[in-house]
N, C-alpha and C positions, 0 to 999 in steps of 0.2 A: 107409261115412261116420261109423264113430261117433267121430271127431276135430272131428267138424262141429257146429252148431246146428242140433237138432233143426229139420227144416222138412218142409212139406206138398208137394214139389215133387220133381223131380229135376232132376239136372245132368248135362248132355253132355257130354265134352271130346273134341275135337278136335286131334289133335299130329301139326305136320310137323315136318322135317326141322329145321328153323331155328325156327321160329314154331308158336304155337298159342292155343288158347282154350278157357274154359268159360263155357256158356251154360247158363242157365235161360229155359224158353218157356213163357208162362202165356195163354191166353186170345190167342194168336196175339201176344203181346207176347214182346219179347226183352230177356233184360239180361246183360252179355258181359262178360267178364276175359279180357284178350288178354298174351300171356308171350312173349319172348322168349327163346333158349339161347345162353349168353356158352361158349364151351367146351363140354367135357367134364361141368363139376359145380357148376356155375349158371344158374340159374333167373330170370329179368328177369320183373318183374311189370311193365306196362307201360301198361293203363290199367283201370277199373274201371268201367263203364256202368250205370246202372241206371234208367229211367226212371221218371216221376212214379208212372206210375200200379202199380209195382210198390214203392214206398216205403214203410218199417215194416213190412214182412215179413224181413227181413234178408237180402235174397238178396245182397246183394253182402259180408257177412259169410261165408256159406256158398261165395260161390265163392270169395274169398281164401283161407279155410279150406281148400278143398278143396286148392286147390293146394299149399298147406304140408302136407297130409297125404299127398298123391302124393309130391312130393319129398322127404319126411322117410323114406316108403317104399324111395324110389330111393336113398338117399345122398346125395343133393343138398343146398343150398346154397339160399338164397331172395335176389332183391335185389329190395326192396320200392321202386318207381320210382315212383308214382303216387303223389299225395298220399290218398288214401283206403285205400291198404295202408299205407303206414309209418304212418296212425294207428292202424291194428288192430294193428300191433308194438308200438304204443307201449302200449295196452293191457293192464295186469296182469293181467284178469279174461279174457283171450282165452289160454286154455289151452293150444289146440289150437297154437298159435304161439309159445307160449315155449319149445314143447320143441322144435321146429323149430332146425337150424344158419343162423342169422340172418349172412350175411355183412358188412351193413354198416349201419348207421342214416339215412335219406338226408333232408334239410330241404329241397329243389331246390323251389322255388314251382310250375312246371309239369311235363309229359313233355309226349316227343312220341307222339302216335300213330301207327298204321300209313301213317296217310296222308302222314306226315312235315311235319306241321303245328303248330306254336305252341297249345296250349292258353289259356287267360286266367290271370292267376294264381291262385291258390289257396293257402288257408290249409294247413300252416303256411308262413312267409315264407321263402325263403333268405337269410339274413343277409350281408350282405359282410364281407372280412375283417376283422376286429377289430380286428387289431394288424399291425404290419410283422413282429413275429416268425412270423407264418403264414408268412412267404417266408425258405425253408431256404437258399437261394444268389440271389445275384443276379449276373449273369454280364454284362459288357460284348465283345462279340466284339471280338477283332482285326483288323485290315485286312488285306490282302494284296495286292500288284498282281501280278496275272498278266499281264505285257504288254499294259497298257492294259482289262484285264480284272478291277475289286474283287470281291474273295471277302472277306465278313466270316464267321469261324469262331468259331462258340458254345462248339461242343462238338468233343474235349474239349478242358476248363478246367482252370487249375490246382486248382482247387477243388471239380472236381467232371468224374468221365471220363464216366458216362452219367446219362442220364433213362430208367429202367424199359430198356429193351436197345438203347434209342438211344444210340449211342456216336459221332456222328460228325453233325454239323447246319453247313451253308455255305449261306449266304445270296448267291446268285450275281446279282451286279449289283445297282441300275440300270446299263446302258449301251447306248451308242447306237453302233451299226456304219454307216459308209457303204457304198456301192455297191462290193462286190467284197469286204468283208470279214465277219469273222465268228469263229464261236469252232472252237478245233481242236483238242481233246483225244484226242492218238495214241492207239493201241492200248495198252492196261496190264493188268497183271492183277489177281485179289482172291481171298484164298478167308476163309471164317467169317463171312460176313456175307450182307446183302441190300443191294442199294442201291437207294433211291427217289428219283425224281426228279419233281419237281413244278413247272411253271411258270405263270405269272402273264402274262407276258409273253413274245413269240417261240416259236421251236421249236427242237428239238434235232434230228439224224438219229441213232440208236444202232444200232451194230452191231456183231453179238459172235461168239466162238468158237462160240457153237451155231448160228448161223446166219441172226439173227435181223437184220432188216434195218427199223427201226420209226421212224416218225417221229414225236416227240411236242409235243402243243400244251397253253394253256392249259385246265386243270381237268380234264387225264388224268393216268393214273399210270403211271410205268413202274416195274417189279419188279422186280429181275433177284437171285436167289440166287444165289450164287458157289459155296455148298458148299465141294466138297474143290478147285476151281479152275476160274475163267472168265474170261476177255479181252475186255475190249469199249474201242470209242473213241464220242465226242460229237463231232460236228460239226455246222455249220451246214451247210446241204443247200443245192447249187447254186441251188435253184429260187430259194433266202431272199435267198441274196448279189447278186443280182439287183436292189436294191434297196434304199432304207436302211431299218434294220429295228432293233427294241429286243430285249435279255433280261432278265427278271427272273427268280427261282425260288430255289427249293431244291432242296436234294441231301443226303441225309441215308444213313447207315447206320444199318442195324438189327445188333446182331451176333448169330448164331445161338446154339440153346442148345445147348450140348456134344453131345446125340446126335443134334443134326442137322449140325454143321460139314460132317462127310465124306460128305454127300451127294452124289449128282450133281446140277450147276448147271442152273438153270431160269431161264427168260423168262415173264413176264404183263404184258400191257398193258390197262388201261381206261379206255377211254374214257370222255368226261366226262360221257357221259348214263347210265352206268354205275354212277355212286358216288351213296351217299345223299345226299340236301339236304334238309335241315332248314330253316324258313324261319318267320319271321311274328314281331312282337313287336322290330320293328325287327333281324333277324338273319339272317342268310342262312348254314348249316353245311353243307362240304361235308366228308361225313367219308371220308378216303382209305383209312386202314389200319384193321383191329380192331374193337372193338365200343364204341361210347359212346352214352349216352342212347337207351337200348332197341332199336340198329339195329347192325347188323351190316356192314362194308365186304366187296364177294367177293374182296379178294384173300386167296391161302390166307398164311396168316401161321403161327407155327411156335411161339409163344408171346401169353398176354395182353397186348395193348398198344390203343393208340389214337392216330391223327393226325387231324388235321382242319385244313381251313383256313376260317378263319371272318371275315365279314363285320359290325361292327358301327356301325351308326347312332347318331347323338351320344346320347348318355346311357342307349343300351340296355344292359341286362346279359345275363351268359351265365355259368350255373355251370357249372362245372366236373364231368366225368365223377366221379361215386364210384366206390367199387371197384376203384381201382386202386393200386398200390402208389407209384409215383413217377406227379406230375402236372406239367407244368410249361409257360410259352407263351412264345412268342416274340413280339414287335410289331414287325410288317413296317412300317406305316405307320399314325400318328396318334398315339393315346395311349390308357393305361388307365388307371383309379383304382384304386388297391389301395391299400384302411384309408386312405383320404384322401388319398394321395398318388401323383401324376402319374406317371407312365415313359413317357418317349416311345420312339420307333421307336428299333431297333438293340438292345434292350434282350431276355434272358431270364431268366424267374423260375423258382424251381422251389422249389415249394411245401410245407410238412411233411406228412407223410403223415396222411391221417385226419380232418384238417379240411376242413367245410364250406367250400368255396370259391367267392366269386361275382366275376366279373371285369366294369367298368362300361368303357363308352367314352367318350374323352373329348370338347372341344368339338365335335374335328372330326371325331369318329368314331374306326373304326382296323378295321385287317387283322391278323387273327393267324395264327399258327401253335402248335396244341395237340397236346403229345405226352406221352405218358407209356406207365407199363406196368407190369408186373412184371418183378423185378429176377435177373438169370440166378446161375444156381447158379455160384458160384465167381469168380475175377478173368478180366479178358479183358484180350490184350495188343495192342499196337499198334505194327507195322513198316510203314514206307511205306503202301502199299495194305491191306496183311496184318492180318488182325484173328483172332487164337487164344486158345484155353484155357491153351495152352501155348508157350513157346518154343523149344520144339525145334521145332512146326509150322511159326514164322516161321521159323525157320534153314532149314528144308526148302522151303518157297517160298520164299526167298531164292535160295538155290543150283538151283531150276528156271527160273527165271527167268533170272540169268546164266549159266546153261550157255547159253541160246538155242537151243533142241532145238526149234524150233517145227513140225515136222514128227513126231515121234514122242514126246518128252518130255511132261512134265504137261501144258503150256499149248500151246494153239494161238491164232493170229492169226486175226482176223475176216474170214470172207472179203468180197471186195471194198473192205479196206480191211488191206491185207499187207506192203503195200509201204516203214511204218517202224515203229514202238515208239516207247514212254518208258524206256530204260534205268532199271536200279537206283539209285539215286543215287550218285553215285562210280563208276560203271561208266560205260563208253565204248559207246556204240553208234549208232543210226542216229534 
């Protein structure tokens, strides 16, 4: 412990695959600093708790310093999320910490504990957006009528193709269906991306060429990695069609890193109960993908990102997660306040990198989708349902679909839903 303050106590370290903690035990009393791992190179300090009986002995400083020293020896970066740890990074006399690679400086007022509840406000305060200049791009989605079913597409937009790895963002509905009606998205192909389906109302039956047959309901997530090629369909189930029903949700595409574009297709479903939920202070936030606020969703992703569903009561404030290159929000309902200006439902805002951002809910509250992450290496090209790092890959996928060899070719039709498919635009088909 050469870089830590001199102390008359020992520090214990328990390390798990995704979380860990440093502890000091004195006379039956325990102080603790918890952390989580974001990817393979970042350590997030989530909380530092020192009982009153141990104050004045620099126990908290020793815990944080030990974490920094260990991270430095392993070549990892530290992300100080809790207010106490952030304060230590801000102190110039903390020599051990000044030598460490600091990923970002945080000013959020609260932090989430492992119990996933909000802590009361602590200094320093998280500032609201000071200027509308903090909004890099404001997107008003264009609406499309798909035969009585409206879709609002926010990404790709003329001035913004992607937010982090998110290259496609559609709001589906809200729409009401009468008995015997529903959604029928016939089998169609994808490459080079992962589809993310998340619902607020209703349900879909997902089938794909891997043999998956999965019902998705509100609060759960379907994550289908297309890789080098997959075919899927999404329809209203026969049971749901027996009565009136509604649908509201979001479907996004996440572009894959070039190194993962050609991997075999795969599928994950995670139920509502398996996704981290953080709540308190008028907020309820469900983390769908990636890492944010000291938590990690169970979906296996291929680049650093975050994707979350947030419900804010009137006047509640939500700090955007720091440490991600791109950050954006989409207002599903209600309104939000940014720099004193109010933005209603159906707006996407992408914020400038590095700025501390807090979103406030309007008078009626708000429901948001939050998204972002690291930008990918090189451009991405889109053609119909295909995404790739080269135009040649798009052309190869197009030709494979047009040829229609669903028994021996690149694409197969989903078992149980192989009587029809969506032809490539301009191609005749069933």
